[in-house]
N, C-alpha and C positions, 0 to 999 in steps of 0.2 A: 476221284473213286473210289467206292466203302471201303473205310476197312477192313471190313470182312472178311474182305477177296483174302487178303493173307492170311489167314489162316487155313487156308486150304493147300493140297497140295500144290504144288509147282505146277505141273504139268493139265490139274486141272485150275487154278486162275487162270492159266492163260485163255484154256474155251472160253470162263467166264468172262473174260475181257474181251474177248473178241466179240463173244452175244453181246453186252451191253455198248458197246459200239456201234454198230449193228442198231437194237433193240434196244437201246434205254431205260423208256416203257417197262423192262422184261425187270427191274430192279424190285419191287415189292413185290414179286412172286416168286422170285429165286429168292430172295430174303424168309417172305413167308414157307415157304415148302424144304428151308433149310430146320427155322424156325420146328416144323411141324416134327420132321424127320431128329431131331436135338432132342424134342420133348418126349418120342418114344420109345428112343435110348435111356434117356432119363427115369421117363417110367416104371420099365423094364426093370431097371438098375434100385427104383424104388419100393418094386412087390417085392426083389430079391432080396433085400437087405431090410424090410417090413415086417415079410415074413416070419425071419429068424428072432427080430424082436419081439415080433407078436406071441411066438412060442415062451419066451422067456419073460414075458411079460403074463404071459395063461397062466406058468407055471407058480408064481408070485402073485395072480390075481386074488384077493378074497371071494370068498364063496359068494355075499351076500352085496356087492357091488350095481351100481345103478349099471342100466344099459346104455347105452351110448345115446347124445341128443341125437330126437331126429330132424333129417335133411340133412347133416352136415357129413359129407362123402368117406366114405371107409379108407381109402388114400390119399397118400397127401399131407404134409406136412402146416399149413394155411387151411385154419377150420373154417368152412366157406357153408353158408346156407343159403340156397336159390330162396328167394321171391320173388321174383317175377322173371320176367324172362329177361329185362334187364335190369333188374336192380338185385344185388347180393349183400348180401349178411356176413362183414369177414371179421373172426371175434379175436383174431391174433395176430398177430404183425405177418409183414410178405416175406416170406423165406428170399434169398438176394438172392439165387439160382432161376427164378419165376419173373425177374425183374428185367421187362426192356431199356425202360428209360424215366430218369428223374429228377424232375428240380428241387431239390428239399427247400425248408427254410424260407418259403416265399411268402408276400405279406396279404392275404388275403380281405375283398368287403364283403363276398360275400360264400357260403352260405351264413360262413359267422365271422365277426371284423379282428383276423385271429392272426396265427401261423400256422400254417399247417404247408406240408409235403406235397405234388402232383407227381404220381404215381403210374406209367403205365405196368400193366404187367400182364401175365399167362395163368390165364384159370382151367382146367380141367374138366369141361363139358363129359354129360353120362354118358354122349357119343364117343368121348376118350378124345373128340376134339381141342386144341388148347387155345380156349379163345383171350384176343386180347380184352382188358381189363381195364378203364380209366377210374383208381382213387384218388384221394382225397382224405389223404394222413394225418393223423393228429403230430402233432412233433414231436409229442411228450412221451408218448405211450408208442409210439409209430405201428398202431391200432388205428385202420379206414374208417373212416367216418360215415364217407358216402363211395359206394364202387356202382359202377356202371359196366355192361355188356352191350354185345352187338349195336357196336358205338356207328357202324354207318349207317342205322335206321332208329338210333334212340336220338341221335344230334339235327336239329332244329339251325343253331347257327355259332360261326366259334369266329372270333375276330382278336385279330390284335394293332392295336390303333393307338396313337399318341395319346396324351394328357395332355389340356387344357393347363394356359401356364407352365409349362416344363417343355414344348417342345421351340419354345423360342429362348431357350437358357441354354447355352452351349454345355453347360455340367448336368444338365438335369436331362436335357433332350433323348437321351437312351434309357431313361425310366419309363418301362412303357407299360398299357393295363392289355393285358388278355380276359378275355370275356369267352362263354361258354353256355350258351341256353339249349338244353333239354329238351325236347317233346313232351306235349302232357301222357304218350302212355310212356314213357320212361321214366318218369318225374320221382324222386327218392321218396317223397309223403304224399300220400292221395293227399290231393284238391288245394295244394301248395308248392308249387314249382319255381323255385328257386334258382336263381342259375349258377351259375362261378366264375368270381369276379376274380384276378388278381394280379398285382404291380410286380412287374420283371424290370430287373435292374442289369440288363445286358452284359455290364462290365463285368457284375459276378457272374454270370453266367458263364458265359465267357470263360472266368479262373475254371468253373465249379466243373465243365467238358474240358478241359487242359489238365485240370489236375484228375478226371476220369480218365483218360486215354483218346478222348472224342474229337479234341483238335491237337496237330502238333504244338508242343510249348512257343515254334519259331513261327507259329502261321504269324499273329498280326505283324511282324519283320516286316512281313510281304507290302503293305500298305501302309509304314509311315511313310513315303516320299511319293505317294500319290498324292494325284487331287482331291482334296476333296468336299463337300458343298458344304458349307457350315450349317444347315438348316434340317440337313438330312442327319441317320444315324451311321454312325462307323461304317467304313467298308466292311474291317473285321466281324462286324457284326452282322450285317447283309448277311454274309455267311452262317451267320447262328443262325440266324431266321430263316435260312433256306432248310438247314440243316433240320429245327423246330418242324417246318412245316413235313418236313418228308418222314420224319417220324410219329407225326401225329397224324398222317395219309398214310401208313403201314399200317397201323391200330386202327382204322376206320373214320376219324373226324379228320373234314375239309377245316386248317387252318386259313382263314383270311389275311393276309396281310395288308394292311393298309396303315402301314411305318413309312414317312418321309427315305428318297434313296434316289443315291447321286449317279448310278447310273442311266442317261439317255435313254430315253421312251420309256421309262415306269416309272412311277410311284412316284407323283409329280407335284408340288402344292404350290396352285394355284394364289391360295394366301394362308400365311402363318398370322396370326396375331393372338394376342395373351386369351382374345374371348373367342376365335373363330378357327377353324383346318377347316380348309378345302383340298382335297386331292385327289386324283386324276390318275387312274393305277396307268392306264396309257399315254399320259403324260401329254389330253386335250384341253380341252376349255368345258366338257360332259365331265362331272365332280360322279365318282363313286363314294363320298364319305363328305358330307357336309357337318360338319360340329361347332360344336352354338352352346354360349352360356343362357340361360334359359329359367324361370322359374313355373313351378304347377303349383297355382297356389299360391301357400306359401311357403312351400319347401322350394331352395335353388338347388340347382343340378346341373347339366350338361345335355342337349339333345342334336339325339344322334338319325341322319339320313344315311344310311347304307346300302346303296345296292350290287347284290353279286352276282347277274348278269343282267342284258339286256331287260329281260323284263320282269327280274323279281328283285327287290327291296322290303325292306325295312326301317319302321322309324324306331327310335331307344331313344326313354328316358332316366335316366341313373346320376347317380348310383348310389345313391340311399336305399334306401328299403322304405314303399314296394317299389322295385325296379320296374317297368314299364316297356314291354318289346310286343308293335304289332306289322304283322305284313300288312305291306300297300295295298295284296287283294280283298282287307278285310275295309278298306279306306276307302264310304261312301265322297266324300267334301272336304276340302280345304277350306276357309275364308280368313281374311287380314283383319286385322282391328289396332287399333291405337294407335296408326303410326307415327311416329315421330321423328326429330334431330337422329335421336339416340336408339331409340329401340320401336320392341310393334311386337303387335300381339298374335295369336293363330289359334285358332280351335278346330281341330281335325273331329271326324264325323265321322262316326266306323259302328260296323254292323257285326253284332256277332253273330254264333253259330243259331241261334231262336230267329235270328234275324231283328232282331232289338237293337235303331238307332242309339250309341251310345257315345259323350262330347269330351272331348277334352280338352281345356284349355289350358296352349301354355303363353306366358308373359312374359314382360322386358326380356324379353331377347335381340339380341346385339344388332343394331341397325344393320351393321356391315356384310350383316347372311342374307340380309332378304334376299337378295335378287340371287344366289344361288340358290337359297331353299326353294325363289320360286320356282327358277330353271327345270327342278330337280324337282317339283308336282309336274309341273306342267312334262316334264319329259317321261311320265308311268304315266300321265293318263288322267289325273286325280282333278275331276272340278273343280274352280273356284267360286265361292259363294260366296262370294263379299260383299256383293249389290242384294243376296235376298232380301226377300220384306221381314221374314223371321230374327233374321241377325242384326238389324238393323235396328231392330224394339230392341232385342236384347239384350245390343248395346247402346241404346239410348238407356234403358233402366238403369246398367250398371254405371253410367256414369251419374245419374240423379242420385243414386247409391251411395257413390265414392263422393258429392258436392253436399248431402247433408252428414256422411262421416267429418268433411273436410270443415263443416262450418259448426259442429258443434264438438272436433274434436282441438281447434287450431293451436291452441298449447302442448298437447298432448306430446309423447314422443311416437315415432313410428310403427309401427304394426310389424310383425316380422323382421326384426334387429338380425341381419347377418351375420352378427359375431361370432366366427366359431366355435369360441367358447363357451360361449353361453347356448345355444339353438343348435349347436351338431350339421346345423347345414355342409354339405360337398358339391363341391364344384367340378369334381371331375380329377384337380390336382390333389397329388399325392403327400399328405401328412408325413411330418417325418417320424421316425421311429422313434417309439418310448411319449408321442406323443397324444395320442388318446386313451383317452378313461376305458376305452369296448363299450360303452354304455348307446345303446342301440336308437333309446327314445327322443326323437325331436319335441325340441320345445316353440314350438308354430308361433304363439304369440308370449311379447316379453310379460313380466309381470309387472312393471311399473307402467304399463296402456293403462290395466285396470284400476288402479290405481291414482285419484289425482285427478282426472276429468272432469271428473261434475266443481270441483273448487274452483279449473279455471273458466267454466262456463258460470260459476257465483259470483267470479269477480268480472266475467265478462256484463254480467246482469248489473253489477251495482253503478259500472262505470255505463251502461246507458242510461241509467237511470238518473245518474247525473247529471250528462248531457242533456237528458229531458225538459227536468228541471231549467237547467241553463236556460234551454231556449225558451221556454215561456216562460222565465222571468222578464226573458230581451224581447218578446212578445209586447210584451205588460208594459217595458217602457216605451215603446215601438208607440202603440196605442196613445199610452202619457203623454209623451212631446206634442207640445203646440205645434 
């Protein structure tokens, strides 16, 4: 039962508990109703206090003082400027009694690679109706750098997913990733719609919620003797995820949980490997998440296929900028090539809003994910163009180019070194705290490739000349011999 009920009078508590037992789905409505009336009472108190303060300030106000900034509300302590229907510009710290829920000090990957706090709070709109706001807050200044409201219509996709390389390690499996994409109309910057992506250590979140009084201190002790799945997140952390889902949903964001669960019939892993994760929300053979290590050009990352319903799905490639998100409704066809024992390539053809076809080539995908990816694509009724003639010609051209490159650079170092310290590649694994430099520049080519290749060719040419000369001498000797 929700903790806010305990703040009600005893007779009202009983009535609400009976109502929630009969209609559990009414809890978000009741909570919004309580927040609305609490905000009205708070607003009345603010007006009274502000009126007194304004009288005092009016007496001390200089005659030539500048007028208040345009776009800022006349009431309230948090300075808010309305940029658009979905975007707010908040230029002061959020006051404590406006905060609904927050996750402080998270490590973000986007929009910037540094520490932020994720805060849900209230904003009093022009019609005096409190609206939930999601803000990404600077951990140092405590001033939001991104603030989005009307979240139900602003959000495209919000996921909580495992991390490749963490899901197979018992000490890291509870460090997960949360990713939120906004619709283009709600983008904070015109023409640049960057997702909000961060990592969460659920054990740390548990401590934060315990300290904040959101969960009782003895809650984890109830699960210590229960049987747990070694591949699933801890049972106490499953409750924390449920709590987060309710908080997000209350504010208008549908958070989809794709983390493995120990509960039967829920979020079952069909494959858990360092390079491949397959998960079914209904614990059957139909995967709702397929996640595999892959490359896009020279950039290493993770390829995700995510089903949000029976008929709706997304393709994601990340998690270094630019992060790619495609709805399956825009995908025209998929084709496979370069299928080997260990890897394969996938060409995805999409149609943009102008009707123009665009191809995205993903390579070096782990072979263990092939069947799961192919089944997922077929389930979404996407055509397989692997045997299309134009794709065959393109693959032949690519093979010829690759063969020419190999013959000319036989001794050269491989292009696109995957040393993360040099090229900054990111496969979806969490970097150790403090190990990143914060640079967002991807070094796509090893500088050593550009040097030394000519020398290798010269050496090969000299060897060829020597071999040709020795061959001619042998021929002459053979003709001269009786």
